[in-house]
C-alpha positions, 0 to 999 in steps of 0.5 A, spaced: 177 902 868 181 901 874 185 896 870 186 902 865 188 907 870 193 902 872 196 901 865 196 909 864 199 910 870 205 905 869 206 908 862 206 915 864 211 913 869 216 910 864 215 916 860 215 921 864 219 920 870 226 919 872 227 913 875 235 914 876 236 915 883 239 922 883 246 921 888 251 927 888 258 927 892 255 931 897 248 927 897 248 926 905 247 934 906 242 939 906 244 945 902 242 950 909 246 944 913 252 948 917 257 942 914 255 943 907 256 951 908 263 950 911 264 945 905 262 950 900 266 955 903 272 951 902 271 950 895 270 957 894 277 959 897 281 953 894 278 951 887 279 944 884 275 939 882 274 932 884 279 927 883 279 920 880 284 914 882 286 909 878 290 904 881 294 900 876 297 893 877 302 889 873 303 882 874 311 883 876 314 888 881 316 892 875 312 898 874 317 901 870 318 896 865 310 897 863 311 905 862 309 904 855 302 901 856 301 905 863 303 911 858 298 909 852 292 909 858 294 915 861 293 919 854 287 916 853 284 918 859 287 925 858 283 925 851 277 923 855 271 928 855 270 931 862 278 930 864 281 936 866 288 933 867 292 928 870 298 925 873 302 918 872 309 916 872 309 917 864 307 925 866 311 925 873 317 923 876 315 920 883 323 919 884 325 926 885 318 929 887 315 929 894 309 931 892 308 925 886 312 920 891 305 921 895 300 920 890 303 916 884 307 911 889 303 905 893 306 901 898 305 895 893 311 895 888 307 892 882 302 898 883 302 905 881 296 910 881 293 915 875 290 921 878 286 924 874 282 931 875 275 931 873 270 937 871 263 937 874 260 932 868 255 928 871 258 922 874 253 918 870 256 920 864 263 921 866 264 914 869 262 910 862 267 913 858 272 912 863 270 904 864 270 904 856 278 907 856 279 902 861 276 896 858 280 897 852 287 897 856 286 892 861 289 885 860 294 880 863 298 886 864 294 891 866 289 890 872 286 897 873 281 899 879 277 905 879 276 909 885 274 917 888 268 921 889 265 921 882 267 913 881 263 912 888 257 916 886 256 913 880 257 905 883 252 908 889 246 910 883 247 904 880 246 899 886 240 904 888 237 903 881 238 895 881 235 895 888 229 899 886 227 895 880 228 888 884 225 890 890 219 893 887 218 887 882 219 882 889 214 886 892 209 886 887 210 878 886 211 877 893 204 880 895 200 878 890 202 871 892 201 872 899 194 875 897 192 869 893 194 864 899 190 869 904 184 870 900 184 864 894 180 869 890 183 872 883 178 878 883 181 880 890 188 879 888 188 883 881 184 889 885 190 889 890 195 889 885 191 894 880 190 899 886 197 898 889 200 900 882 195 906 881 197 908 887 205 908 886 204 911 879 200 917 882 206 918 887 211 918 883 208 922 878 206 927 883 213 927 886 216 928 879 211 934 879 214 937 885 221 937 883 223 932 887 227 926 883 229 919 886 234 920 891 238 915 896 232 913 901 227 915 896 229 909 892 225 905 896 219 909 895 216 904 890 215 898 896 214 904 902 207 906 897 205 899 895 206 897 903 202 903 905 196 902 900 196 895 901 194 896 909 188 899 907 186 894 902 187 889 907 183 891 912 177 893 907 177 886 904 177 883 911 171 887 913 167 885 906 169 878 907 166 879 914 160 882 912 153 877 910 148 878 904 148 879 897 146 886 896 154 888 893 152 896 894 150 895 902 156 890 903 161 895 900 158 901 904 159 897 910 166 895 909 167 902 908 164 905 914 167 900 918 174 901 916 175 908 914 175 911 921 181 906 923 184 907 916 184 915 916 188 915 923 193 910 921 194 914 915 194 921 919 199 918 924 204 915 918 203 922 915 206 926 921 212 921 922 214 923 915 213 930 916 217 929 922 223 928 918 222 935 914 226 938 920 232 933 919 239 936 917 240 930 913 237 931 905 235 924 904 232 924 910 228 931 908 227 928 901 224 922 904 219 925 909 216 929 903 215 923 898 213 919 904 208 925 905 206 924 898 205 917 898 201 916 905 196 921 902 195 918 895 195 910 898 189 912 902 186 916 896 187 910 892 185 905 896 178 908 897 177 910 891 180 905 887 179 898 890 172 899 893 170 899 885 173 893 884 172 889 890 164 891 890 163 889 883 167 882 882 169 880 889 165 874 892 160 875 897 159 871 903 152 869 904 152 864 909 156 865 916 159 858 915 163 861 909 166 866 914 174 867 916 174 864 924 177 869 928 183 865 932 181 865 940 185 869 945 187 863 948 190 860 942 194 867 941 197 867 947 202 862 945 204 866 939 205 872 944 209 869 948 213 866 943 214 873 940 216 876 946 222 871 947 224 871 940 225 879 940 228 878 947 233 873 945 235 877 938 235 884 944 242 881 946 245 882 939 244 890 940 251 891 943 254 888 937 251 893 933 256 897 929 253 904 929 258 908 926 260 903 920 266 905 915 265 907 908 267 900 906 262 896 910 257 900 906 258 896 900 257 888 899 263 883 900 267 881 894 264 886 890 268 891 885 267 897 888 268 894 895 275 891 893 277 897 890 276 901 895 279 897 900 286 897 895 285 905 895 284 905 902 290 900 904 294 904 899 293 912 902 286 912 905 279 912 901 275 918 905 278 925 904 278 930 910 280 938 908 283 942 914 284 949 913 289 953 917 291 960 918 296 964 922 293 968 928 293 975 928 292 975 920 299 974 918 301 970 912 303 963 911 310 964 908 312 968 913 319 965 917 315 964 923 309 961 920 312 956 914 316 952 919 310 950 923 306 948 917 312 943 915 311 940 922 304 940 921 305 935 915 309 931 918 304 930 924 299 928 920 303 923 916 305 920 923 297 918 924 296 911 923 289 913 921 292 918 916 294 916 909 296 921 904 297 928 906 297 934 901 299 941 902 303 947 900 309 945 903 309 939 898 307 943 893 314 947 895 318 942 896 315 939 889 317 946 886 324 946 888 326 940 884 326 945 878 333 947 877 335 953 881 329 953 884 331 952 890 334 959 891 327 962 891 323 964 897 317 960 899 312 966 896 316 966 889 316 958 889 308 958 891 307 964 885 311 959 881 306 953 883 300 958 882 302 958 874 301 954 868 308 952 869 307 947 874 299 946 872 297 951 878 297 946 883 298 951 888 291 954 887 287 949 891 292 949 897 293 956 898 289 962 898 292 968 893 293 973 899 297 967 902 293 968 909 290 961 909 293 954 906 289 947 906 291 940 908 288 935 904 288 928 908 286 922 905 283 918 911 284 910 912 277 907 914 280 900 916 283 902 922 281 900 929 281 907 933 274 910 933 272 915 929 271 921 934 278 919 937 281 920 930 278 927 929 279 929 936 
């Protein structure tokens, strides 16, 4: 019956549970987090979708000599469902426009950017479409790297899904081998794995029913629940093996009575530990707390409902004292204890070397496609976006003769900072509008109106409010800088 329950549970998970991790651009923040509320406020005031940056490298330093190939790539990318618009050297002239100089050019003369504006299409659907186009055009003449928030989100999701499969499978195999080596009994191995599978399946089904998907941290839920269930099973097995006799019902009742109290309090402390995560501001921690609470209760229940039936029916009984395990003496254990103390003491010297504020690039494996792509984009013009909203004290407009020169000066100050890469602002958009013949004769207000119209792709809407009371500076911050993040933000 237990084997049947495990099989049904696994099938139900495969049919009803979405094991693909749910990752979004704002995946680390809770909905009610003050930082998330500020981000939403900025997004509402300055509409604009996410961006994908494709860094195109040619074998020589003559990017202009590959305009045809880059143009064909650009056309195919703009035709992708989910792409609202974009720019490349074939749709905009970076020579005369200060705006496109910054977003299309790179320090490498043999590389250029294609910038795509995308809608709210799920990156899990959008990125494969982009990759299909890239695969078609990539050759010895064009080397293409994809970056941007949607690409990073999808790459993280793929990595989490791969880890979910690998570590879950590894947990089953490793623990099955360990249980087999320790107990050398097929019934105990089968019973343990069956119980853990039932527990994991039940947890995933309950979590799905509660509307919680697999997230950034809950991708490890399978392994967590497996270990939680195993802890109860191990102590039940130990008490079963320590008992003497041949009456199976009596032996299993004895093992349950000896294990239940300690197991219950162990479950309670674990439950409270996961419950404490519910007050965290980070959304992944909250999700882990709720899913962990479900898994803790499920592991305890399953261990005491499913496993005893298999243990009491199939496991060997210990009829004589000679067949029991010997408990190591305290004297023998002292050497192990001191060894553990020395080991952890020596390892503690490495704590000062721990990087508590790693860069975005450091989260990805060295040599991986995502890390290499991020490193290139970061070196070109930064890889992490920082939005700064500026308003005029006293309620004036940013286009006034007093305020606008200060905005221009602020642009220059941002660009002079070594931690800042590309900076986009209304002053650049105004300078871009002035490249139109005779546009330089018009005032700033008129140029912003022009840049907010379809004639220039409405690019100003994402950088200045209609009442001209606030403007947005979009900074791409460099991750590979030695200066501490706190000093940069100060």
